[in-house]
Wavefront OBJ file of the C-alpha trace (Angstrom):
o trace
v 24.875 -9.337 18.915
v 22.239 -11.063 16.864
v 19.414 -13.481 17.326
v 18.228 -16.430 15.332
v 18.795 -16.163 11.546
v 21.004 -13.123 12.142
v 18.170 -10.964 13.357
v 18.963 -8.360 16.108
v 18.041 -9.375 19.656
v 14.449 -8.691 20.621
v 13.080 -6.800 23.545
v 9.715 -6.637 25.342
v 8.856 -3.262 23.658
v 5.459 -3.486 21.995
v 4.320 -1.737 18.860
v 1.822 1.103 18.940
v -1.675 0.706 17.553
v -0.763 1.518 14.013
v 2.410 2.530 12.155
v 0.793 2.184 8.764
v 0.711 5.886 7.854
v 4.128 6.941 9.224
v 6.768 7.826 6.607
v 9.866 8.765 8.614
v 10.929 6.992 11.809
v 13.184 7.868 14.705
v 15.571 5.266 15.917
v 13.309 4.725 18.983
v 10.225 4.239 16.759
v 12.159 1.870 14.494
v 13.204 -0.135 17.569
v 9.608 -0.451 18.659
v 8.457 -1.541 15.206
v 11.266 -4.128 14.923
v 11.014 -5.175 18.580
v 14.739 -4.628 19.157
v 16.692 -2.255 21.333
v 17.317 1.322 20.229
v 21.096 0.705 20.457
v 20.760 -2.132 17.968
v 19.007 0.096 15.509
v 21.711 2.800 15.949
v 24.484 0.253 15.415
v 22.745 -1.064 12.311
v 22.254 2.513 11.040
v 25.885 3.534 11.690
v 27.207 0.417 10.064
v 25.169 0.928 6.930
v 22.925 -2.127 7.422
v 19.916 0.144 7.922
v 19.441 3.083 5.503
v 18.474 6.581 6.500
v 19.846 10.057 7.040
v 21.001 12.441 9.810
v 19.028 15.580 10.538
v 21.188 18.503 9.324
v 22.970 20.291 12.209
v 22.139 17.541 14.722
v 23.121 14.063 15.787
v 19.588 12.712 15.190
v 19.049 9.784 12.765
v 15.950 9.359 10.689
v 14.821 6.284 8.824
v 12.488 6.401 5.850
v 9.728 3.809 5.669
v 11.086 2.058 2.605
v 14.542 1.635 4.289
v 12.999 0.280 7.457
v 10.836 -2.226 5.625
v 13.865 -3.334 3.531
v 15.866 -3.825 6.749
v 13.054 -5.854 8.348
v 12.732 -8.114 5.343
v 16.579 -8.585 5.069
v 16.604 -9.695 8.683
v 13.409 -11.812 8.514
v 11.530 -9.480 10.914
v 7.778 -9.612 10.298
v 6.510 -6.399 8.697
v 2.872 -6.760 9.832
v 3.339 -4.022 12.454
v 4.241 -1.444 9.804
v 2.107 -2.567 6.920
v -1.280 -3.027 8.698
v -4.276 -1.055 7.508
v -6.250 -0.893 4.325
v -4.451 -1.508 1.023
v -4.227 1.642 -1.018
v -5.147 1.696 -4.720
v -4.501 4.620 -7.101
v -6.532 4.710 -10.370
v -4.905 6.820 -13.078
v -7.211 7.471 -16.057
v -8.514 10.629 -17.786
v -11.892 9.101 -18.504
v -14.263 10.012 -15.613
v -16.583 7.094 -16.383
v -13.670 4.554 -16.099
v -12.580 6.174 -12.860
v -16.073 6.008 -11.381
v -16.491 2.439 -12.427
v -13.214 1.426 -10.652
v -14.121 3.478 -7.615
v -17.599 1.732 -7.485
v -16.016 -1.728 -7.807
v -13.108 -1.286 -5.439
v -15.054 0.884 -3.010
v -17.276 -2.042 -2.029
v -14.206 -3.690 -0.487
v -13.807 -2.067 2.926
v -10.187 -3.350 3.042
v -9.205 -0.888 0.250
v -8.657 2.847 0.154
v -9.067 4.282 -3.374
v -7.836 7.550 -4.836
v -7.666 8.699 -8.472
v -5.693 10.925 -10.823
v -6.394 12.069 -14.359
v -2.897 12.931 -15.532
v 0.578 11.509 -15.241
v 1.649 14.635 -13.360
v -1.014 14.189 -10.744
v -0.286 10.516 -10.541
v 3.317 11.362 -9.561
v 2.171 13.787 -6.843
v -0.413 11.370 -5.412
v 1.977 8.441 -5.477
v 4.365 10.519 -3.273
v 1.649 11.451 -0.699
v -0.723 8.433 -0.917
v 1.919 5.656 -1.306
v -0.380 3.142 -3.052
v 0.136 -0.531 -2.888
v -1.326 -0.900 -6.409
v -1.591 1.519 -9.309
v -4.200 0.859 -12.039
v -2.645 2.901 -14.875
v -4.151 3.874 -18.282
v -1.593 3.736 -21.125
v -2.851 6.905 -22.932
v -2.875 9.937 -20.652
v -3.344 13.522 -21.799
v 0.110 14.790 -20.724
v 2.467 11.782 -20.810
v 1.988 8.105 -21.632
v 1.594 5.666 -18.763
v 4.867 3.844 -19.637
v 6.760 7.019 -18.743
v 4.989 7.213 -15.387
v 5.841 3.573 -14.795
v 9.519 4.082 -15.727
v 9.882 7.017 -13.382
v 8.337 5.145 -10.482
v 10.546 2.081 -11.045
v 13.577 4.335 -10.846
v 12.686 5.046 -7.234
v 13.719 2.584 -4.585
v 10.699 3.367 -2.323
v 8.273 2.341 -5.053
v 10.034 -0.971 -5.873
v 7.228 -3.003 -4.346
v 4.354 -0.991 -5.722
v 2.248 -3.036 -8.096
v 1.510 -1.451 -11.457
v -1.222 -2.720 -13.754
v -1.834 -1.143 -17.172
v -5.377 -1.017 -18.587
v -5.836 -0.012 -22.244
v -7.638 -1.080 -25.352
v -5.358 0.464 -27.962
v -1.997 -1.408 -27.710
v -0.768 -4.536 -29.488
v 1.253 -7.433 -28.030
v 4.526 -5.756 -28.842
v 3.576 -2.685 -26.899
v 2.320 -4.848 -24.053
v 5.783 -6.521 -23.844
v 7.438 -3.059 -23.832
v 5.173 -1.975 -20.953
v 6.097 -4.996 -18.941
v 9.777 -4.379 -19.696
v 9.303 -0.821 -18.325
v 8.326 -2.345 -15.006
v 4.602 -3.131 -15.278
v 3.402 -6.120 -13.341
v 0.484 -6.832 -15.578
v -1.669 -5.654 -18.410
v -5.509 -5.901 -18.698
v -7.099 -5.067 -22.059
v -10.264 -2.994 -22.398
v -13.054 -4.075 -22.548
v -12.417 -6.425 -19.592
v -14.395 -8.892 -17.526
v -15.174 -7.282 -14.165
v -14.975 -10.576 -12.226
v -11.576 -11.485 -13.701
v -10.343 -7.883 -13.105
v -11.301 -7.920 -9.433
v -9.771 -11.384 -9.006
v -6.509 -10.104 -10.470
v -6.551 -6.996 -8.313
v -6.993 -9.098 -5.149
v -4.209 -11.455 -6.237
v -1.777 -8.594 -6.701
v -2.662 -6.938 -3.432
v -2.174 -10.253 -1.588
v 1.244 -10.813 -3.076
l 1 2 3 4 5 6 7 8 9 10 11 12 13 14 15 16 17 18 19 20 21 22 23 24 25 26 27 28 29 30 31 32 33 34 35 36 37 38 39 40 41 42 43 44 45 46 47 48 49 50 51 52 53 54 55 56 57 58 59 60 61 62 63 64 65 66 67 68 69 70 71 72 73 74 75 76 77 78 79 80 81 82 83 84 85 86 87 88 89 90 91 92 93 94 95 96 97 98 99 100 101 102 103 104 105 106 107 108 109 110 111 112 113 114 115 116 117 118 119 120 121 122 123 124 125 126 127 128 129 130 131 132 133 134 135 136 137 138 139 140 141 142 143 144 145 146 147 148 149 150 151 152 153 154 155 156 157 158 159 160 161 162 163 164 165 166 167 168 169 170 171 172 173 174 175 176 177 178 179 180 181 182 183 184 185 186 187 188 189 190 191 192 193 194 195 196 197 198 199 200 201 202 203 204 205 206 207
């Protein structure tokens, strides 16, 4: 059974106030988010149309956030119920002055939540827990270069839609092309124009 454009049939179930911070969903919660029946979610899960996993030693199904969003987009189900809330930005730079500047600029926008990391290792940990929509990433980090951080994130399906912008003043055009081939969405050279930077950040978060 399916609705218009191949989407599952809808029900009258309404979404809760905010699903934005939830990472793993039960089939019942997924049904509420998608506004479909729980049986529809179970059928899609069992047929492989909806990704997820079974809880070891039980019959319970669990659906990671990235899999649920992919399913919703594939079936043209609006994702506003699951993606509401402030946009999350992670700043990765080992220069405290640069970090504070970004925090000051971005912190003025109440629609943004900002965190920071000073190493590639910390950036990986924070990306797992914070789930940023946008990462502003310095190329030269004290432990590993930013391009390695970018490559590792792009290897993960759940970070496919995370925007990654490199900021650096020490790379040439060839290196910029290599960064973009590694998965970067954009490159901004230091020193940069603050107005243009903020305009680009807003464009990427709106995409």
